[in-house]
C-alpha positions as CSV (number, residue, x, y, z in Angstrom):
1,M,-1.9,-12.7,29.8
2,E,1.7,-12.6,30.4
3,N,1.7,-10.4,27.0
4,E,-1.2,-8.1,28.2
5,S,1.2,-6.3,30.6
6,K,4.1,-5.6,27.9
7,T,4.0,-2.0,27.1
8,I,6.7,-0.2,24.7
9,C,8.7,1.7,27.1
10,P,9.4,5.3,26.2
11,P,13.3,4.8,24.9
12,S,12.1,2.5,22.5
13,E,9.5,4.5,21.0
14,V,12.0,6.1,18.7
15,F,12.8,2.2,17.3
16,Y,9.0,1.8,16.2
17,M,9.0,5.3,14.7
18,E,12.1,5.0,12.8
19,S,10.9,1.4,11.7
20,I,7.5,3.0,10.3
21,R,9.5,5.7,8.8
22,F,11.3,3.7,6.3
23,N,8.0,2.6,5.0
24,T,6.4,6.0,4.8
25,L,9.3,7.2,3.1
26,S,9.6,4.9,0.7
27,A,5.9,4.9,-0.3
28,I,6.1,8.7,-0.6
29,N,9.3,8.3,-2.9
30,S,7.3,6.4,-5.1
31,L,4.3,8.8,-4.9
32,D,6.7,11.4,-6.0
33,K,7.6,9.3,-9.2
34,L,4.0,8.9,-10.0
35,E,3.1,12.6,-9.6
36,E,6.0,13.4,-12.1
37,E,4.8,10.9,-14.6
38,F,1.1,11.6,-14.3
39,K,2.0,15.4,-15.0
40,K,2.7,14.2,-18.3
41,I,-1.2,13.7,-19.3
42,P,-2.9,16.2,-20.8
43,T,-6.2,17.0,-18.9
44,E,-8.3,15.7,-22.0
45,C,-6.5,12.1,-22.2
46,S,-6.1,9.8,-25.1
47,F,-5.0,6.4,-25.6
48,E,-2.0,7.7,-27.3
49,D,-1.4,9.9,-24.4
50,L,-1.4,6.9,-22.0
51,R,0.6,4.8,-24.4
52,K,3.5,7.3,-24.1
53,L,3.8,6.9,-20.5
54,N,6.2,5.0,-18.8
55,R,3.8,1.8,-17.5
56,T,7.0,0.0,-16.1
57,L,7.9,3.1,-13.7
58,I,4.0,3.6,-12.9
59,L,3.0,-0.1,-11.9
60,D,6.5,-0.4,-10.2
61,N,5.6,2.4,-7.9
62,F,2.0,1.5,-7.4
63,Q,2.9,-1.8,-6.4
64,N,5.7,-0.4,-3.9
65,I,3.2,1.6,-2.3
66,V,1.2,-1.4,-1.6
67,I,3.8,-3.2,-0.5
68,Q,4.9,-0.6,2.0
69,A,1.4,0.0,3.1
70,A,1.4,-3.9,3.9
71,G,4.4,-3.4,5.5
72,I,3.0,-0.9,7.9
73,S,0.3,-2.8,8.3
74,K,1.9,-5.2,10.4
75,Y,2.9,-3.1,13.0
76,F,-0.1,-2.1,13.7
77,W,-2.4,-5.6,12.9
78,P,0.8,-7.9,14.0
79,I,0.4,-11.5,12.2
80,R,1.3,-13.2,15.7
81,K,-1.2,-12.9,19.0
82,S,1.4,-12.8,20.8
83,H,2.4,-9.5,19.4
84,N,-1.0,-7.8,19.8
85,W,0.3,-5.8,22.9
86,R,2.4,-3.8,20.5
87,G,-0.1,-3.0,17.8
88,K,-2.6,-2.1,20.4
89,Q,-0.3,0.4,21.7
90,L,0.9,1.7,18.1
91,K,-2.5,1.8,17.2
92,E,-3.6,4.2,20.1
93,A,-0.3,6.1,19.5
94,F,-1.1,6.9,15.7
95,K,-4.7,7.1,16.1
96,I,-5.8,4.5,14.2
97,K,-9.3,2.6,14.2
98,E,-10.2,-0.6,13.0
99,D,-11.8,0.8,9.8
100,N,-8.4,2.1,8.6
101,P,-7.5,1.2,4.9
102,L,-4.2,-0.4,6.1
103,K,-6.1,-3.1,8.2
104,S,-7.2,-5.0,4.5
105,R,-6.2,-8.8,4.7
106,D,-6.2,-8.6,1.0
107,L,-3.5,-5.9,1.1
108,R,-1.6,-8.0,3.3
109,N,-1.8,-11.4,1.6
110,A,-1.3,-10.0,-1.5
111,I,2.1,-9.3,-0.5
112,E,2.9,-12.1,2.1
113,H,2.2,-14.6,-0.3
114,F,2.6,-13.0,-3.7
115,D,4.8,-15.8,-5.1
116,E,2.2,-18.5,-4.3
117,R,-0.4,-16.3,-5.7
118,L,1.6,-15.9,-9.0
119,D,2.1,-19.6,-9.2
120,N,-1.8,-20.2,-8.7
121,Y,-2.2,-17.6,-11.3
122,L,-0.1,-19.0,-13.7
123,E,-1.2,-22.8,-13.1
124,K,-5.1,-21.7,-14.5
125,P,-5.9,-22.2,-18.3
126,I,-6.3,-18.6,-20.0
127,V,-8.5,-17.8,-22.7
128,G,-8.3,-14.4,-24.0
129,I,-6.0,-11.6,-24.1
130,M,-3.3,-11.7,-21.4
131,L,-1.2,-8.6,-20.7
132,P,1.6,-8.4,-18.8
133,Q,1.1,-4.1,-18.0
134,Y,-1.9,-1.7,-18.7
135,I,-2.7,1.6,-18.1
136,G,-6.1,2.8,-19.2
137,P,-9.7,2.1,-18.7
138,S,-10.8,-0.5,-16.8
139,P,-11.4,-3.0,-19.6
140,D,-14.8,-4.2,-21.0
141,D,-15.8,-7.5,-19.6
142,N,-18.1,-8.6,-22.6
143,N,-15.4,-8.7,-25.4
144,P,-12.3,-11.3,-25.2
145,P,-11.7,-11.9,-21.6
146,T,-8.5,-9.9,-20.4
147,H,-6.4,-11.1,-17.6
148,L,-4.1,-8.5,-16.9
149,F,-0.6,-9.1,-14.4
150,R,-0.1,-5.6,-13.2
151,A,-2.7,-2.5,-14.2
152,Y,-3.5,0.8,-13.1
153,F,-7.4,1.7,-14.4
154,T,-7.4,5.3,-14.8
155,D,-11.0,5.7,-14.7
156,K,-11.5,4.0,-11.3
157,K,-8.0,5.1,-10.1
158,V,-7.3,1.7,-9.0
159,F,-4.3,-0.5,-9.0
160,H,-4.5,-4.2,-10.2
161,L,-2.0,-6.9,-9.5
162,L,-2.5,-10.6,-10.4
163,D,-6.5,-10.9,-9.4
164,Q,-6.7,-8.5,-6.8
165,S,-7.5,-4.4,-7.2
166,Y,-6.4,-1.6,-4.5
167,E,-7.9,1.4,-4.2
168,V,-4.9,3.1,-3.6
169,F,-5.4,6.7,-3.0
170,P,-7.4,5.8,0.6
171,I,-3.8,3.9,1.3
172,I,-1.7,6.9,0.2
173,K,-3.5,9.1,2.3
174,E,-3.1,7.0,5.1
175,V,0.6,6.6,4.7
176,L,0.9,10.2,4.6
177,R,-1.0,11.1,7.9
178,I,1.1,8.5,9.4
179,H,4.3,10.0,8.0
180,D,3.0,13.6,9.1
181,M,2.7,12.0,12.5
182,L,6.2,10.7,12.6
183,I,7.4,14.2,11.6
184,D,5.8,15.5,14.9
185,M,6.8,12.8,17.4
186,T,10.2,13.2,15.8
187,K,9.8,17.1,17.0
188,N,8.8,16.3,20.3
189,G,11.5,14.3,21.3
190,S,11.0,11.0,19.2
191,R,8.1,10.3,21.9
192,F,4.3,9.3,21.1
193,P,1.8,11.6,21.8
194,Q,1.3,11.6,25.6
195,K,-2.2,10.8,26.6
196,E,-4.1,13.9,28.1
């Protein structure tokens, strides 16, 4: 009950804003790098065009966006219940509902427990093709099984890490929306929007 009465006092709002801004800016920097790389793809794209892309740069930046989104998520949905008061207040300030793409537990777990997931992934016997990096259409499940460490499926616009896939564009859209709100808040005295 004690935590229910806690509140973020006005002078402290800026610290939450700056902390979240770190994550949004990092994600936006990655998005800018992705846009530059994807500009190299012609409208009618072939496998040869995709092979010319810097796969490491693309997959690193998609992974960073997922990492930063997971970091932002913790502010709104704290890991420990004793901090739920803060999450509730931040969700209200940033107009975040429970169906928000940042709430995904898979998103957070992918980053929180990545080291353990990597151990488990590599412990299993692998039959078929194993690729550390892949950019292209989703592989056909019928022809030899394909195991992908990191991938971006161009046909589905999905980032794949180990055994988990992420629709990154709803995540990116939400990170950009939060960043725009942070800019507005900064212009308005580094304060959360006031209740009407």
